[in-house]
N, C-alpha and C positions, 0 to 999 in steps of 0.2 A: 504494500500500500504506500502511496505517496506520503512522505514524512510530513509535508506541509498540511496535507489533509488530516493526518493523524493529530496534528496540534490544534485543530479547530475545536472550540468548545462545543460539545454535543448539545448543550442546551440551546445554542443558536440553531443547530441543525433541526432540533425538535420543533422549534417554532416554524422553520421553513417547511417542514413536513406538514404541520397542521395547516399552514397557509395553503399549501397545495391541495390537501384533502378537503379543506372547507369549501372549495369551489368546484371539485370534481363532479361532473354530472354525465360524463360520457367516457368512451374508451380513449379519447385523444389526450393522453397524459404526457406532459412534458416534464422530464426529470432534470433539474439543474445539474450542470457538470460538477459543481463543487461537492455534491453529496457522493460518498464513496460507492464503489461498484456493488458491494454486498447489499447495501440498503437499496440501491437502484433495483437490483434483482427482486428483492422482497416486495418492493412497492409495485413493480410490474406484475408480480404473481398475485397480489392482493388488490387489484383494481376494484374500486367500488361498483356495486350493482346499480342499475339504472332506475331502481324503484323509487328513489326519493332524493331530494337535495340533502346534502350532509349537514348535520348540526353537531359540531364536535364539542364534546365535553372534555375538559382537560384530563390528560392521562395521569396527572398528579393525583387526582382524586382516588384512583383505584390503587395506585402504588403506595402512596403515603399512608393511607388508613388501613391498607392491607386486607381488603375484602374483595370477594369476587364481584365482577362488574355486572351492570344491569342487562336485562334482555333487550338490547337495542342493536339490531344487526349492523347498522352503519357504525356505531360506536365500537362494537366488539371488533369489527374488522380493523378499524383504526388502532385500537388498543393492542390488538394482536401484532400489528406491524411494528409498533413501538416496543412492545414487550419482547418480540423476537430479536430486535436489534440489541436491546439492553441485555437480555439474558440469552443471547444467541449461541450458536454452535461453538464459539471459541473457547468458552469455559469447559464444556464437556470434551471438546476436541483435545484441549491441553491435558485434561485428566486421562483420557483414553490413551494418549501417547505416552503417558507415564504408568500404564498398567491398570487403569481403572476399568472395571468390567461391568457390562450390563447384567441385570438380573435375567433369569430365564423367561422366554416368551410364554404367553398364555393364550389359549383358544377359549373364548367364552361366547355365550349366547344371551342376548338381552332382548326380551320381547319378541323372540323369533328371528332376530338378526344375528348372524355369525360375524364375530369380530376377533381379530388377532391383536393382542397387546404385545408390543415388542420394543426393542431399544429402550429398556427401562433403566434409567439412571437415578439413583437416590443417594443423597447425603443429607447432613443435618441442616442444610440451607434450602434445598429444593428437591422437588420430585418432577421428573421429566419422562414422558413416554410417548410412543407413536401408537396409533390405532389404525388398522386397515379393515374396512368393511368388506366382507366376502360375499354377503348376500346381495343379489342383483336388485338395484333400486332404480325404477324408471322415472320417478317424479322428483329426482334430486336436482337442485340448481347447482351446476358444476362449472359454468363459465359466464363471462360477462355478456355473451350474446344470447343467453337463455331468456326466453319469455317467462316471467315469474308467474303468470296465470296458471293455476292448477299445478304449480310446482312448489317445492319446499326446500328449506335447509334442514340438514340432519346434524345434530350436535351431540357429542359425548361430553357430559357435564359431571364434574366431581362434586358431590354434595357433602355438606357437613365438614368442610375443612376450613379452618379460620386462617386463611392466607390468600394472597393475591394470585388469581388464576387467569391464564390466557389460553387461547386455542380452543380446540374441541369441535370446530365446524369442519365437516368432511368436504374435501375438494379432490379433484382428479389430478394426480401427479403426472410427471413426464412419461412414466411407464404405464399409465392408464389405471393405476390403483386408486381407489377411493380412500384417501388417507387424511389423518389429522394428527397434529402434535399437541399434547397437553403439557403445560408448564405451570408448576405451582411453586411460589416462593413466599417465604415468611418465617418469622421467628418461632411460630408455633410448631413448625415441622420437627424441630429438635425434641420437643416434648412428645410428639407422636411416635418418635423412634426409640425413645429412652427405654433401655432394658428389654428390647424386643428383637426377635429374629425375622418377623414378618410385619408388614404394614397393611392394615385393612382399609380399603377405600370403597365408598358407596358410589357406584357409577349410574348415571341416568342417561338414557338415550332419548333425546328430545326431537320432535318434528315441529318446525316453525314455518307456518304457511301465511301467505298474504291473505288478508281479509279486506272487507270493504267498509268497515266501520271507521270513520275519520278519526275517532278518538282512540282507536286501538287497531292500527293497520296491520298488525301481525298477531297471530294466535299461536299458542304453544301447547303441544300435546306430549305427554310422557308416554313413550312407547314401551318402556320397560325399565326395571331397576335391577342391578346386580351388585352383590357384595363380592369383591375380589381381594385376595391376599397376595401381596407382592413380597418377594424375597428381599431382605435388606442386606446389601453386601457388607463384608467385614470392614471395609474402609470407611463406611458411613458411621460406624459406632462412635468414633472419637474426633471431635473438632479440635484443632490446635488453637490455643489462645496465647498470643504474644502480648505480654503486659508492657505498656509504654509509660503510662503515668507522667506525662509531660504537662506542666502547668505554665501558662503564659499569661502575664498581666502587663498590658501595654496601653496606657491612657484609658480610654473607654472600653477596651477589649479585654474580656476575660475568656480564656480558652483552656479547656481540659481535654487532652488527648488520652483517652483511657486505654484502649487495647485494640488489637487486630485479631479478628476471629477468622480462621482459615479452615475451609473444607475443601475437598478435592476440586469442585467445579467453580467455586466463587468464594469471596471473602468479604467481611464487613469491617469497617473502621468505625469505632465508637468514640464520639466526641460529645462535649457539652459546653455551655457557656453563653455569653451574651455580649452585645455591644450596648453600653449604657445609653438609655433614652431612645433606643431604636427597637431592640427586641432580642429574642433568643436566637441562637445559632442553628442553622440547618446544615451542618457539616462544613467540609472544606471545599474551597473553590479550586477546580482543576487539580484534584488530588491524584497522586500516583505513588506507587511503590516501585523502587528501583533495586534490582539485585546487584551483587558484587560484579557480575559480568556484564552489567549494563542493560539487562532485560527490563522492560517497562511493563508494569501491571497498572493500567490506567483506570481511574474512576469512571464507572459506566453510568453516568447521569445521576445527579443528586436527587432527581425525582424518584429514583428507585430506593430511596432511604426509608427507614422506619423509625417512628418515634419510640423512645425508650421510657421506662417507668420513672427514671430520675429526671425527665425533661430533656434528656440528651437526644442524640441523633446517631443512627446506625446507617452508614451509606455503603453502597455496593461497589466493589472493585472486581472486575473480571478481565482476564482469567485469574486464577488464584496462585499465590506463591507457596501453596501447600507442599509442592514437591521440590522447592528450591533448596539446594544443598549448601548454599553459602552461609557463612557464620554471621554476616551482617546484611541488613536491608536499610534502605533510605526511604523516608517519607518526605515527599516534596509537595507543596501546594502554593498557589498564588495568594491565598488569603482564606477568608471565611465567607460563608453565605449567611445572611441575616434575615430572619423572618420579620420584616418591618411591621410595626404596629402603629398605624396612623389612620384616623378617620377623616374623611373629606366631606364637607357639607355640599350636598348636591341639590341643585334646584332645576326643575324642568324649564322654567322660564328665564334662566340666565342666558347671557350672550355667549355663544360658543363659536370657535375654539377658546378655551380658557386655560391658562398656565397655572400649574399647582406646584408649590415647593414641597418636594417629598424627601425630607431629610437631606437637603442640599442638592438633590437630584431633580430633574425637571420631568414632570408628567403633564401632558396636554390632554385635557378632556375635549375631544373633537366634537361630540354630539351626544345629546340625550333625548330619547324619544319615549313617550308613554302612549300605550294603546290597549284598551280593554284589559287592564290588570297586568299587562306586561311592560316592563321598563328595560330599555336597551341603552347601554352606555358604550361609546367608542372612545378609545384613548390611545396615545402613543407614549413610548418610553425610550430612553437611550440605552446604550449597551452596558452601562453600569448596573442596570436592573436585570437580574438573571431570568426570572420567570414569575408567573402568577401562581401564588400558592392556594388559590381558592377564594374568590371575592365574596363579600357579604354586603347586604343592604339592610340596614336596621336589624342586623343579626340573622337575616335569612340568606342562605347560600344561593349562589348563582346556579341556574339550571343548565347553562351551556356557555362555552366560550368559542370564539372563532377568530381567524386572522385573515385579513384581506390580501389576496394575491398581489404581489408587486408593491406592497407598502408595508409599513411597520404598524399599521392600525390593528389594535386588538378590539374585540367586541365581547361584551358580557351581557347576558339576559337574565332577568329575574321575573318570576311569575307570582300571581296572587298578590300584587302590589296595590295597596290603597292609594288613590291619587291624593297628594297633599303638597304643601308648599315646599318642603325640604325633606331630605333624607340624609342619613349618615352612611356614607359609602366607605367601606374598608376594602381596598384593593388587595391587601395582604401580599404585596409584592416582596419578592426575595431579592435583597441587594447584595452586590459584591463589595466586600470590605477588604481592601488590600493590606496584606501583612505576609510577606514571604516566609515560608516555613521550610526548613531543611533539617531533618532530625535523623540521626542514625539509630537503628533498632537492632537489638540482639535477636538473631533468628534462632530461637530455642523453644 
């Protein structure tokens, strides 16, 4: 991969992807050259269907709070694209190259449908497997050219797992197989595996069909439920924990770098702290682990982090340094990410565009529109603002976010809004706070 591309902050790429997808309504998809080839391929594989205009909800909402995402086909396809990039093959590929083995394949039947579960990879950070449907299905939507009338999506869904899940929708691969990949990530997985040789999962096979009710244009039928037991490989039993215990106090910045948790396919960096008068930290900006021989393990998007009980942050780095034989590792970062806490008074009848001072950064409210209980806000930010952590209006969360193609304009929409003179808007933007970090770690 081009080294310059590798240095791009993935958060910027994520916004570019959302900008693209928010406007896709046909097959004529143009992928910008600056996005790397692996993501280009995935986007082309997951082109949106023609059934509706996209309304993108921030991927942050599913990955930060660590729950399975809602039954909205357009959002699921977008989330899968991002999820596959964040938790893509590179982590598993690195582990397999170091002797990590898949659990044995299983042949199961759910509701009369024969399915093979294969390429099962499990460790204390995630569960990943492929499923191939062997039963012939004539009404499955398998390409962008399909007419959705009288056709359906088929999805394999993992029920009752308190973690972020992606995938599950069957599509035809290059060999003609009806296949899907299921990926589950979250801190709860470690508890699921503790002291066990097998992992029990409850699988649901769902059929999702277009309906004609405007308020619910897709209906979901459960075709069958199956409890399966997956073999837990020996290498999944123990996660390596490298204690760092670095404490940094610099002006308004308080930063605690706690530890690095390493499993075969991915690792987490646990941090906590705050920037006084702005907010708590959401991990490190552009974090990377560097081995003694110069191999770089790079932060795979801060949006993939998880909140900790102590108020800290656990952010993902892929691939993992689990197999690194060096005695030393280095942790480098450009600074920290701060979850800014600032409410803006928003008036429908104000003159827009309007500049807002956001902790010394500039936010421009471009437009505010109210219609039948829905309030839409458009705004722009500069590059010192990393991403939107989930906006609120008078304490109520946004129902969707979008990005306009060819611009830096973000859009957020709220529903069930009572019309009144003013509102308290909390954009909950995550800011980049510069503070170079270069720490040597004992790899033990």
